[in-house]
N, C-alpha and C positions, 0 to 999 in steps of 0.2 A: 204601694202598700206592702208588697212582698219584701222590698228592700228594707223598709222600716221594721218589719217583723223579724227579718233575718238579723239585722243589726242588734235588735233587742235580745235575741236568742244568743248571739255571740257575746254580747256584753255580759249577760247573765252567766254564761258558761265561764267567762273569764273571772267574774267576781267569785263564783262558787268553787272553782277548781283552779289551783295554782300549780301547774306542772307536776301533778301527781301521776305516777305511772299506773296503768290499769292492767292487772294481771290477766284479765279475760280479753284483752285487746287482740284482735286478729291481725294478720300480717298486713303491711302497708302495700297497696296495689302499685303495680308498675307505673300506671298513669299518674298516680299521686306523687310518687318519687320523682318522675320525670318533670312534672309540673313544679314541684318544690325546687328542683335543681335549676329549672329555667328562671324561676322567680328570684331565687336567693343565691344561686351558685353553689360552690362546694362549701358546705358547712359541717363542722365536726360537732359531735355530742348533741345530736338531735334526739329529743324524747318524744315518741309518738304515743298518742292515746286517742280514745274515742271522745267525741263531743256530741252535743245535742243535735237533733235532727239528722242523725246518721252521718255526721261529718267526722272527718279525721283532723286531729289537732297535732301540730308539730311545735314543740317549744325548744328554743335555742337562744344562744347569746350572739348578738351582733353589735359590734362597736360599743361593747360594755353594757348594753341593754338586753334585758330578757324580752324576747319577742315571741308571741304566739301566733302561728299562722293556721288558718282554717281552710280545708279543702272539702268539696262536696263529694257525693258518691261516684261521680265520673272522674274524680281526681283533679278537677279544676280549682284553681285558687279562688277563694272567696274574699278573705280579708285578713288583716293582721290586727293584733291588739298589743299595746304597750302601756304599762303603768306609768303614770305621770305624777309629778308634784304640782301643787297649785301654782307655784312660781314659774312653771314651764308652759303654762297656758297662755293663749293670746290675752292681751291686756283687757279688752272689752269683756271677754268671757270671765276672766278672773274677778273683775269688779262686780259683775252681775251675780256671781256665785257668792261673793262676800256680802252683797246686799240682800240676797235671797236667804242666806243662811246665817243671820245674825246670832241666833241662839242655837246653832247646830255645830257639830264637829264634822269636818271633812274626814271621812274614813278612808276612802280610796277614790282614785281617778283613773279611768281607763280610756285611752285614745283608741278609737277604731278607725282603721284606714282600709277602705275597700276600693274597688274600681270606680264606683259611682258616688261614694259618700265618705266624708271624714266627719266624725262626731266624737264628742267627749261624754262619757257617762260618769257622773259624780255621785258617790254614795255618801249620804249625810246621816248622822245619828243625832236625834233629839231626845228629850225626855219622853216624847210620845212614841218613839220607835225610829226605824230607819226608813229613808226614802231615797229614790234615785232620780236624778235630774239628767236630762239629755241636753247638751249644749253644742254650739257651733262656733267657729272662729270669729264670726261676725258679732258675737255676744249674745245671740238668741239663746234663751234657756227656758226649759219647760220641764215639769214633772213627767215622768214616764212610768208606765207599769210594765214590768218585765215578767 
């Protein structure tokens, strides 16, 4: 249950904040910097900011993609998120999204990759408003509340 909640919080943080710097952000801890370097190696131009649930967010570019990495209070790596296009998704998931969202526009897709979970969060816009679906590479798709 904690993993599901954490994944939802990270996805929401990614949907609502896109690499904006936070002027009130405190210094990045040594343990977070060390964890970042162990996970990603030497990376230039990393933007650090605060995230939900007292987490620290690092946004950087890797292999042409903007990656956002999240670290907990102890500096431990939690997960990464990357924006995706619908044609980058697994075929089963892509087909289920298209079937689920016949009268909706796909606004944004975020892939979340953690130690124990890989999921896709899909933001849809309809005349009735926006909704977010959570999907997996096996094609399973369900509405989620963030």
